[in-house]
C-alpha positions in Angstrom: 0.1 0.0 -0.1 1.2 3.8 -0.6 0.9 6.7 1.5 1.5 10.3 0.6 2.5 12.8 3.4 2.3 16.4 2.2 3.1 19.1 4.4 3.4 23.0 4.4 5.8 24.6 7.0 7.4 28.1 7.4 9.6 27.4 10.3 10.3 23.7 10.2 8.0 22.7 13.0 5.4 21.1 10.7 8.0 19.3 8.7 9.3 17.9 11.7 6.0 16.4 12.5 5.6 15.3 8.8 9.0 13.5 8.8 7.5 11.8 12.4 4.6 10.7 10.6 6.1 9.4 7.5 8.5 7.4 9.5 5.5 6.1 11.8 3.6 4.9 8.6 6.8 3.1 6.8 6.1 0.0 9.0 2.8 -0.6 6.8 3.1 1.7 3.6 5.4 2.8 0.8 5.7 6.4 1.9 6.7 9.4 0.1 7.1 12.7 1.9 6.8 15.8 -0.1 6.1 19.8 0.6 2.9 20.9 -0.8 4.6 23.6 -3.2 5.9 20.5 -5.1 1.9 19.6 -5.8 2.9 16.1 -5.5 0.3 13.6 -7.5 -2.0 11.5 -5.2 -2.7 9.1 -8.1 -2.5 5.6 -6.7 -2.2 6.3 -3.2 -4.2 4.8 -0.3 -3.3 7.0 2.2 -3.0 10.6 2.1 -2.0 12.4 5.3 -1.6 16.6 4.8 -0.3 18.9 7.6 0.0 22.6 7.8 0.7 25.2 10.5 -2.3 27.0 11.6 -2.4 30.7 10.2 -5.0 33.1 11.1 -7.3 30.7 12.6 -7.0 28.0 9.6 -5.0 27.1 6.5 -2.2 29.6 5.4 -2.9 32.0 2.6 -0.6 34.3 0.6 -0.6 36.9 3.1 -0.1 34.9 5.9 3.0 33.2 4.5 4.5 36.6 3.3 4.0 37.5 7.4 6.2 34.4 7.9 8.7 35.5 5.7 8.8 38.8 7.5 9.5 37.2 10.8 12.3 35.1 9.4 10.9 32.2 7.4 13.5 31.3 4.6 10.4 29.0 3.0 8.6 29.8 -0.4 5.6 31.7 0.2 3.9 31.5 -3.0 2.2 27.8 -2.5 0.8 26.1 0.5 -1.6 23.3 1.5 -4.6 25.5 0.8 -3.4 25.6 -3.0 -2.5 21.9 -3.0 -5.9 21.1 -2.0 -7.6 23.6 -4.3 -5.9 22.1 -7.6 -6.2 18.3 -6.3 -8.9 16.3 -8.3 -11.6 14.2 -6.4 -9.7 11.4 -4.4 -10.4 8.1 -3.8 -8.1 7.3 -0.9 -8.3 7.4 2.9 -7.0 10.7 4.2 -5.8 12.5 7.4 -5.0 16.1 8.7 -2.8 17.7 11.0 -1.6 21.0 12.1 1.0 22.7 14.2 -0.6 25.6 16.5 0.8 27.9 19.1 0.3 26.9 22.3 -2.3 29.1 23.9 -5.4 27.9 25.8 -8.5 29.0 23.9 -6.8 30.1 20.6 -9.5 29.3 18.0 -8.9 27.9 14.6 -7.2 24.9 13.4 -5.6 24.3 9.7 -6.4 20.7 10.3 -9.6 21.2 10.8 -10.0 23.0 7.8 -8.2 20.3 5.4 -10.2 17.8 7.0 -13.4 19.5 5.7 -11.4 20.0 2.1 -10.3 16.6 2.1 -14.1 15.3 2.8 -15.4 17.7 0.1 -12.7 16.0 -2.4 -14.0 12.6 -1.7 -11.8 11.1 0.7 -12.7 8.8 3.5 -11.6 10.2 6.8 -11.5 7.7 9.5 -9.4 9.5 12.2 -9.9 13.3 13.5 -7.7 15.8 12.8 -4.8 16.5 15.1 -3.0 19.7 16.4 0.7 19.4 17.7 1.8 22.3 19.6 4.6 24.8 19.3 5.7 27.3 21.9 5.1 30.3 19.6 5.1 31.4 15.9 8.8 30.1 15.5 8.5 27.2 18.0 9.9 25.2 18.9 7.6 22.1 19.1 6.7 21.6 22.7 8.5 18.6 24.3 6.7 15.3 23.7 4.9 16.4 20.3 7.1 14.4 17.9 6.4 11.2 19.7 2.6 12.2 20.1 2.8 12.4 16.2 3.9 9.0 15.7 1.5 7.6 17.9 -1.3 9.4 15.9 0.2 8.3 12.8 -0.1 4.8 14.3 -3.6 5.2 14.5 -4.3 6.8 11.2 -2.4 4.0 9.8 -4.4 1.2 11.9 -7.8 2.7 10.9 -6.4 2.6 7.1 -5.5 -0.8 7.0 -8.9 -1.8 8.9 -11.0 0.0 6.6 -9.2 -1.3 3.5 -8.9 -5.0 4.6 -12.1 -5.6 7.3 -11.6 -8.9 9.2 
Protein backbone atom coordinates (compact mmCIF):
# COMPACT_ATOMS: atom_id res chain seq x y z
CA UNK A 1 0.00 0.00 0.00
CA UNK A 2 1.12 3.55 -0.72
CA UNK A 3 0.99 6.61 1.52
CA UNK A 4 1.71 10.22 0.66
CA UNK A 5 2.50 12.76 3.38
CA UNK A 6 2.16 16.34 2.11
CA UNK A 7 3.13 19.22 4.35
CA UNK A 8 3.54 22.96 4.43
CA UNK A 9 6.04 24.38 6.90
CA UNK A 10 7.30 27.92 7.39
CA UNK A 11 9.66 27.50 10.36
CA UNK A 12 10.33 23.74 10.21
CA UNK A 13 8.00 22.61 13.00
CA UNK A 14 5.30 21.14 10.75
CA UNK A 15 8.02 19.53 8.66
CA UNK A 16 9.39 17.78 11.78
CA UNK A 17 5.92 16.42 12.53
CA UNK A 18 5.51 15.32 8.89
CA UNK A 19 8.80 13.41 9.06
CA UNK A 20 7.72 11.66 12.28
CA UNK A 21 4.37 10.74 10.71
CA UNK A 22 6.09 9.40 7.57
CA UNK A 23 8.56 7.36 9.61
CA UNK A 24 5.74 5.77 11.61
CA UNK A 25 3.73 4.96 8.47
CA UNK A 26 6.74 3.20 6.89
CA UNK A 27 6.00 0.07 8.91
CA UNK A 28 2.80 -0.48 6.89
CA UNK A 29 3.11 1.65 3.73
CA UNK A 30 5.47 2.62 0.95
CA UNK A 31 5.70 6.30 1.98
CA UNK A 32 6.45 9.42 -0.04
CA UNK A 33 7.05 12.66 1.86
CA UNK A 34 6.68 15.92 -0.09
CA UNK A 35 6.22 19.63 0.52
CA UNK A 36 2.88 21.02 -0.69
CA UNK A 37 4.68 23.52 -2.94
CA UNK A 38 5.82 20.58 -5.10
CA UNK A 39 2.15 19.72 -5.80
CA UNK A 40 2.79 15.94 -5.57
CA UNK A 41 0.28 13.69 -7.28
CA UNK A 42 -1.95 11.52 -5.09
CA UNK A 43 -2.68 9.11 -7.97
CA UNK A 44 -2.53 5.51 -6.77
CA UNK A 45 -2.20 6.52 -3.12
CA UNK A 46 -4.09 4.53 -0.49
CA UNK A 47 -3.48 7.03 2.32
CA UNK A 48 -2.98 10.78 2.03
CA UNK A 49 -1.84 12.64 5.15
CA UNK A 50 -1.66 16.42 4.99
CA UNK A 51 -0.22 18.88 7.47
CA UNK A 52 0.12 22.63 7.78
CA UNK A 53 0.71 25.34 10.35
CA UNK A 54 -2.35 27.17 11.60
CA UNK A 55 -2.25 30.75 10.29
CA UNK A 56 -4.96 33.27 11.18
CA UNK A 57 -7.29 30.56 12.53
CA UNK A 58 -7.03 28.21 9.52
CA UNK A 59 -4.97 27.23 6.49
CA UNK A 60 -2.32 29.72 5.44
CA UNK A 61 -2.93 32.17 2.64
CA UNK A 62 -0.39 34.09 0.54
CA UNK A 63 -0.58 37.06 2.91
CA UNK A 64 -0.04 35.00 6.06
CA UNK A 65 2.90 33.20 4.43
CA UNK A 66 4.40 36.56 3.48
CA UNK A 67 4.02 37.58 7.15
CA UNK A 68 5.97 34.45 8.12
CA UNK A 69 8.75 35.41 5.71
CA UNK A 70 8.86 38.87 7.32
CA UNK A 71 9.25 37.08 10.67
CA UNK A 72 12.28 35.15 9.44
CA UNK A 73 11.00 32.15 7.48
CA UNK A 74 13.12 31.20 4.50
CA UNK A 75 10.38 29.03 2.94
CA UNK A 76 8.60 29.73 -0.34
CA UNK A 77 5.45 31.75 0.36
CA UNK A 78 3.75 31.16 -3.00
CA UNK A 79 2.11 27.72 -2.57
CA UNK A 80 0.84 26.05 0.58
CA UNK A 81 -1.53 23.27 1.55
CA UNK A 82 -4.58 25.41 0.69
CA UNK A 83 -3.42 25.70 -2.93
CA UNK A 84 -2.44 22.02 -3.06
CA UNK A 85 -5.94 21.00 -2.02
CA UNK A 86 -7.48 23.57 -4.39
CA UNK A 87 -5.84 21.90 -7.41
CA UNK A 88 -6.35 18.31 -6.26
CA UNK A 89 -8.82 16.27 -8.30
CA UNK A 90 -11.48 14.14 -6.63
CA UNK A 91 -9.73 11.50 -4.55
CA UNK A 92 -10.71 7.95 -3.64
CA UNK A 93 -8.17 7.41 -0.91
CA UNK A 94 -8.27 7.45 2.87
CA UNK A 95 -6.93 10.69 4.33
CA UNK A 96 -5.99 12.41 7.57
CA UNK A 97 -4.96 15.94 8.51
CA UNK A 98 -2.75 17.51 11.16
CA UNK A 99 -1.53 20.95 12.01
CA UNK A 100 0.87 22.77 14.26
CA UNK A 101 -0.44 25.60 16.40
CA UNK A 102 0.78 27.98 19.03
CA UNK A 103 0.20 26.63 22.53
CA UNK A 104 -2.24 29.21 23.87
CA UNK A 105 -5.42 28.21 25.69
CA UNK A 106 -8.67 28.95 23.90
CA UNK A 107 -6.94 30.10 20.70
CA UNK A 108 -9.57 29.38 18.02
CA UNK A 109 -9.06 27.90 14.58
CA UNK A 110 -7.24 24.93 13.16
CA UNK A 111 -5.58 24.29 9.82
CA UNK A 112 -6.16 20.56 10.37
CA UNK A 113 -9.93 20.96 10.76
CA UNK A 114 -10.07 23.11 7.60
CA UNK A 115 -7.98 20.58 5.66
CA UNK A 116 -10.14 17.73 7.02
CA UNK A 117 -13.27 19.39 5.59
CA UNK A 118 -11.58 20.01 2.25
CA UNK A 119 -10.44 16.38 2.06
CA UNK A 120 -14.01 15.22 2.74
CA UNK A 121 -15.18 17.47 -0.08
CA UNK A 122 -12.63 15.87 -2.40
CA UNK A 123 -14.13 12.43 -1.71
CA UNK A 124 -11.66 11.09 0.84
CA UNK A 125 -12.61 8.70 3.61
CA UNK A 126 -11.52 10.17 6.95
CA UNK A 127 -11.25 7.49 9.66
CA UNK A 128 -9.31 9.68 12.10
CA UNK A 129 -10.06 13.06 13.62
CA UNK A 130 -7.75 15.94 12.68
CA UNK A 131 -4.89 16.41 15.15
CA UNK A 132 -3.02 19.48 16.39
CA UNK A 133 0.57 19.52 17.60
CA UNK A 134 1.74 22.40 19.77
CA UNK A 135 4.59 24.85 19.32
CA UNK A 136 5.79 27.33 21.93
CA UNK A 137 5.45 30.37 19.66
CA UNK A 138 5.16 31.42 16.04
CA UNK A 139 8.64 30.12 15.25
CA UNK A 140 8.46 27.21 17.66
CA UNK A 141 10.02 25.02 18.78
CA UNK A 142 7.65 22.11 19.17
CA UNK A 143 6.70 21.43 22.76
CA UNK A 144 8.38 18.43 24.40
CA UNK A 145 6.72 15.13 23.50
CA UNK A 146 4.94 16.39 20.37
CA UNK A 147 7.08 14.36 17.95
CA UNK A 148 6.33 11.18 19.93
CA UNK A 149 2.65 12.12 20.01
CA UNK A 150 2.77 12.54 16.21
CA UNK A 151 4.16 9.02 15.84
CA UNK A 152 1.36 7.65 18.03
CA UNK A 153 -1.27 9.52 16.02
CA UNK A 154 0.23 8.22 12.75
CA UNK A 155 0.10 4.68 14.15
CA UNK A 156 -3.63 5.11 14.86
CA UNK A 157 -4.18 6.53 11.35
CA UNK A 158 -2.33 3.57 9.82
CA UNK A 159 -4.32 1.06 11.86
CA UNK A 160 -7.63 2.69 10.94
CA UNK A 161 -6.64 2.75 7.27
CA UNK A 162 -5.61 -0.90 7.25
CA UNK A 163 -8.83 -1.95 8.99
CA UNK A 164 -10.87 0.09 6.55
CA UNK A 165 -9.06 -1.38 3.54
CA UNK A 166 -8.97 -4.95 4.85
CA UNK A 167 -11.87 -5.52 7.27
CA UNK A 168 -11.69 -8.66 9.36
